[in-house]
N, C-alpha and C positions, 0 to 999 in steps of 0.2 A: 504493500500500500504506500510505502514511503517513496519508492522510485518514481511512480507516475507524477506525484506532486513535484518532485525534483525536475522531471522532464518538462512539466508544464512551466515551471518557474524559469528554466533555462530557455524554453521557447519564447516566453514572454520577454525575457531579457534580450534575446536575439532580435525579436521584432522591434522592440523599443530602440535598440541601437541602430538597426537598419533604417528606421524612419528618421532618426536624428541625424545619421550620417548623410542620408540623401538630402535632407533639408539643408544642412550646413553647406554641402557641396554646391547645391543650387543657389543658395543665398550668396555665397562668396563669388560664384561665377557671374550671376546676373543682377544681384541686388535684392534686398529684402522685399521691397514693394513690387518688384517685377515678377516675383514667383508666387504662384497661387497654391493654395492647399491641395488643389486637384493635381497640380504638377508634382508635388511632393509625394502624394499618395501613389500616383502612377509610377514614379521613379522607385519607390520602395515596394511596389507591387502589393499594396494593401488598399482597402476601401477607405473612403473619407470617414465613415463612422468608426472604423478601427483606429484610424489615426487620432481621432479626437478622444478615444478612450485612453490613449497614452499621453496625449498632450492637449489640454483643454483649450489653449489658444495658439494661434500662429506664433506669437512671441515666445511662448514656452518652448517651441522647437529649438530656439537659440539659447534661451536663458536657463534651460535645465542644466547647462554646464556649470552654473553657479550653485546648483543644489547642494553640493558637498560642503559649501561654505555657508549655507543658510543657517543662521543662529550661531555661527562660529564664535563671535565675540562674546556672547553670553556663556557659551561652554568654556571659553578660556577663563573668564572671571570665576565661574563656579568651580573649575578644576584647579585653581591656583593653589600653591602651597601656603602653609601657615606663615604669616608675617609678610606676605607679598601683597602689595596694594593692587587694586584692579587695574589702574593705569599702567603700573610697572609690568604686570602680567601681559597686558595687551601690547605694550611696547616690545617686550621680549619676543612675543609671538610674531609680531610684524617683522622684527629684525631677522628672526629665524627664517621667515618666508623669503625675505630678500636674499639671504645667504643661500637658499635653495633655488633661487630664481623662479619662484612660483608665479604662474600667470596672474593670479589674483592680486599680486603686488604691482602689476604692470611691468615688472622687471624680467621680461622673458622675450628673447629676440628670435624665437622660432618663427619662421615666416607665417605659418598657419595661425599661430597665436596672435601675432601682430595684426593680421588681416581680420581675424575674428573680433578683436577689440575695436578695430576701425569700423567694422559692421555695426557693433553695438553702440559705439559712441556717436556715429553719424546718422543713425536711424531714429527719428523722434519717437515712434511707437515703441521701440525697444528700450529707449531711455526712460520713457514713461513707465513701462512695465517693470524695469529694473528699480525705479523709484519705489514701487509698491513693495518689492522684495526688501529694499532697504528700510522702509518704514516698519515692516514686520521685524526685521533684525533690531531696529531701534527699540521697539517695545520689549523685545526679549532681553536686550541688554539692560534696559532701565529696570526691568523686573529683577535681573540678576544683581544689579547694584543695590536695589532697595525694593523688597517685596511689596512696598506700598503701591506703586512707587510715587514719591513726591516730585515736585517740579524740578528739584535739583538733580535727581537721578535721570529724569527725562532730558534735561538740558545736557548733562554730562554724556549720556548715551548718544545724543544727536551730535555733539562736538566730536566724540571719538570716531564715529562713523564718517563724519564729514572730513576729518583729518585723513583717515585711511583712503577715502575716495579721491581726495585731492592728490595725495602722495602717489597713488596708483596711476591716476590719469597723467600726472607730470612725468612719471617714469616711462609710461607708454609713449607719450609724445616725443620724448627724447629719442627713443628707439625708432619710432615711426619716421623721425627725421633723418635716420641713417646711422645712428650710433649703435654700438654693441652693448649688450646687457653688462658684460664685464667692465666696459669702460664707464658706464653710468653708475655701477654699483657703489663706489665710494660716495658719490653725490647723493644717491638714494639713502644711504645710511645716515649721512649728515643731516639730510632733510628730515628723516624720520626721528632722529634723536632730538632735533630742534623742535619739531612739532609736538612730540610727546612731552618734552620738557615744559612747553607752554601749557599743555593740558594739566600738568601737575600743579 
């Protein structure tokens, strides 16, 4: 009885990935607004109802790649060690991401990642949907800072996420302008240290 469930789960995962890969390929080749959901369904060899079972909106076909980081700031605060302040934990986490050249920090010069970020940053509907994700992250972080939460926790959460967004966008822009991630890294670290020092 266990094996069929495993097979079904793997088949669902393969279908999810096939739809997402087809969508990203088409979006990068033709632009987000020029590609229809029907185009994606045809490329992935699924029906439109099947596609929408996996991805509720067209924007989610792109932004699902941020799912692993959804609520991440709140998790970092909740999982921090004793005696470590929330901002110090978030600073350390962001710095570690820079050192690993994680795409979410903007400090990744893999061509596909650079073009993916260009797609997100230059498509208004994607930017709007990403803002909804960020508002959910903001509420989760405020709750982690103060289960109330009061206005100070909400303000702090908004400031932290704004700082991370600006840092990532700045790093990406430098790379999009032709520099390497390795070259930008020292500046990215300095900017992060300065920004998080201001948050403290």
